[in-house]
N, C-alpha and C positions, 0 to 999 in steps of 0.2 A: 212285796216291794218290787218295783220294776227297775232293774239295774241300769246304771249308766252304761255307754257303749263299752264293749269289752274288745281287747286286742283281736285284730283279725288274723286268721291263719294264713300264712304265706303260701302263695301259689307260684307257679312257674312263670307267670306273667305279671308285670307290675301294672296296676291299674293306672288309668289317666287320672290327672287332677284337674278338676274343673271349678269354675266359679260362676254363680248366678247373683246378679245384683238387681234387687227389686226396688222400684220406687219411681213415681212420676217426678219426684223433685230432682232426680239425677238427669233424667231425659229432658226435663224443661230447662235445665241450667240453674234452678234455684240453688242447688248444691253441687259442688264438684265432688265427683267420686274419689275416695282415697283408698278404697278396698283393693282395687286392681293392683297397684304398686306394692302395697303391704303384703298381700297374699304372695305375690311373686317373691318378695323378700323373705317371708317366713318359709316358703318351700325351698328357696335357694340355700338358706342356712342349714337345711337338712339334706342337701344334695339332690333335691327334687325340682321339678319345673312345672309350671302351669301349662296345661295343654289346651285349654280353651277358656273363654269367658263370654258371658252373654248378659245383656241388659234387658230388662222387661219392666213395663210400666205397671200401674196398679189396675190392671184389667184382670178379673178372675179367670176368664176363659184363656187368655194368653198364659197367665201364670200356671194354670193347670196343665196346659199342653207342654210348657217348658219342663215342669216338674215330672210329668209322666215320661218324657224322653230321658230325663236325668235318672229316674228310678230304674229304667230299663237298661241303662247303659252299661252297668257294671263298674262305672268309674266312681272315684271318690269325689263328691260334689259338696261344695259349700254354698249355701244360699243365705245371703244377707238381706235383712229387711222384711217388714211387713208381718212380724209375728206378735205385734202388740194387740191391743183390744179396742182400738178405735175403728170407725166404720171403713177407713180406707186401708186397714190392715187385713189382707186376704190370704196370706201365705199358709196359715194353719189350715184354713178351710179347703184351699186348693190342693194342699198336700193330701188331705184326706180323700178328696174327690179323685185325685190321681191314683191313689191307693185302692180305691174302692172300699174304704172302711169308714165307720162313723168316727166322730170326735167324742172325746170323753175326758172328764176331769182326771188328770193324773195325780194319784194321791200323794206322791212325794213332792210334785210340783206345788200342790196346795199347801203342804206343810211349810215349804220354803217361802212361799208368797206371804203366808200369814206371819212367819217369823219376821219377814221384812216390814210388813205393815205395823206389827207391834214395836219394831225399832223406830219407825217414822213417828209413831204416836209419842213414844218416850222422848224423842228428840224435840218434838213440838209441844212437850208438856201437856199432852192430852191423854185421856183414858181410851184405850183401844176398844172399839165397838165392832165385834165381827159381823154384826148385822147392818152395819151402816151401808147405805146404798153404794157409796164409793168403793168400800172395801169388798162388797159382794162382786162389784164389776171387776175389780182388779184380779179376782180369782179366774176370770176368763183367760188371763195370760197363761194359765196352766192347763188349759183345754187343748189337748193334742190328739192327733190320729191314734186310734187304738193300737197298742203294740209298740208305741214310740218309747225311747229311752231318753234319759235327760243329759244335757250338757251343762255343767255347773257354770255359774256366772259370778266371777269373784267381785264384780263391781257392786251389784245390789241384790244378789241372790236369785233374781228372776231367771229361771233356767231357759236355755234353749232346748232343742230336741233333735234326736237323730231317728231315722228310718233306714235300716240297712246301712249303706254307705253314703247316704245323702244326710247332710247335717245343717240344721237350721239355727242361725244366730241372729240377734238384733241388727239393725242398721247402724247403730251407734259405734264408731270405731273403738271407743274406750271399753266397750263390752265385747264387741265382736272379735277383736284381735286376739285377746288372751284366751277366748274360748275356742278359737280355731287352733291355736297353739296347743291347747289342752287335748283336742281331738287328734291332732297329729302325733303328739307325744305319747298318748294313751293307746291309740288304735293302730298306728302305722309305723312304729319305729323300725320294723323289719324291712321297710322299704327305703330307709335312709341310705344314702350313698356314702359308704365308708371309705371307698378308695379315693385317691387324689383325682382331680379333674384339671384338665388343661385345654386352653383354647390358643391356637396360633393362627394368625392371619397376615395378609399383605394387602397393601393398597395398590390396585391395578387401575391404570389410566388407558383410555382409548379402547376399551373393549366392550363388547356386548355380551350379555349373559347368555344368549343363545349360542354364541361361539365358544364359551367356556363350559357349556353344559356336558358335552361328551367327556371332557376331562373330569368333571365333578363325578359323573357316573362311574367312570372307571375307578376312581379313587375309593368310592364306597364299595364297589365290587372287590377291589384288591385288599381293602382293609376293614373287614367286618368288625363292626362295633364302634367305629368312629362316624361322626356326622360331618358332612361337608356343608358349608353355608356360604351364601352369596348375598351381600347387603349393598344394593346400589344406592347412590346419592347423587342428586343433580345440582345441589346448591350448598355443599359444605363450605363453611366460611374459610377453611384453610386449604382444602384439597380440590375444591370445586366438584366437577362431574367425575365420579370414579365408582369403582366397585370394591368393596372389602371382601376378599375371598379367603376362606379359611377352613380349618378343620377343628373338631373338638371331641374330647373323650379322655380315656386313660392316658397319662403322660407318654408312656413308652410307645404306645401305638400312634399317638398324635405326632410325636417327633418323627417317625418313620413315614407317616402319611404326608406330613408337611414337606419333608425332603422330596418326596415323590411329586407333590404339588409344584414346588419350585422348579423341579426338573421338567415338568410338563409345561409350565408357562414359558420356558425358554423357546420352545418351538414357535410360539406366536409372536416373538420379538416385540414384546409390549413394554412400555415404560412402567416401571414399578416404583412405588413409594415406600413409605415406612413399613416395617414389620411390627406386629402387635402381638403381645403375649398377655394372656389373662388366666390367672389360676383360680 
C-alpha cells in the first residue's frame, strides 16, 4: 500500500506556500477563480501566508514547465484543477513529465474509485459492472505519477495525489478546499504560527514611497523579525490619495517598532490620518 502524505520533519527554515491554478476556464473568464481567496483564508487561519500564486491554461508544455519549477522549489505547493480523465485534463500527465517518471494505476486509488462507482450504481438502482466502458474509463482518475501518495477526498472518494511537497487537488472548490485543509493539518502543523500576531499602521497623506523608504529600511534593521509594509492608494473613497504605512509581527516587537515609526514620521512633517490595528 502506498501511504498518504506523512507529516514533514521540521527544518530551520519555513518553506514558502504557493498556489497553482490550472484551467482555460479561469483565464477565459468563463469561471471566476475562488481558490486564491480561500487558500489565503485557510493559511491565515493557521498563522501562515501565501507567498505566490500562478495561473496557467490547459497547455501541457506550460503546465509541465510550471510544475517542474514547483517541484524544484522546495516550497509547499497546491495545484488545483486538471486531474480528471477528460481530454483537457493534463495535470497528471504533466506532473509525470516534470518528474521524469511514468504514470501508473495507484492500487489504493483504484479501490476508492471502484467503491465510489459501486455507490453510484446502488443510488441509481443499477447493477455495478466493473467492465463497463464508463467504469473502466473512470479508473483513469487513479492513474498517477509513480511514487505518488494519496490525498483523501471527503466529497466523492476520488483522491488527489502528492509528490513530495507538491499537492494536486481537483478544481471543484467543494472537493479542493477540504483536501487542502487535510494536507495542511496532516503534513505541516509544525509550521503553524502559535504566537500572537499584530499589525499596526497609519494613513499618511502627501508623501511618496521613495521618501519613506529609508525610514522603512531603518525600522527593519532596528527590529529584526518585524515586517514593514507600504500600501499606496490613489482613489480611496474616504481618504483619497494616501499611503498606509505600518509594521507587522509579534505584538511586543510591533508596538516598539510602531513607536519608532511614528517618531520617524515626525521629521517629515506630514499630515497623518487614522491609525489602524489588526490582530
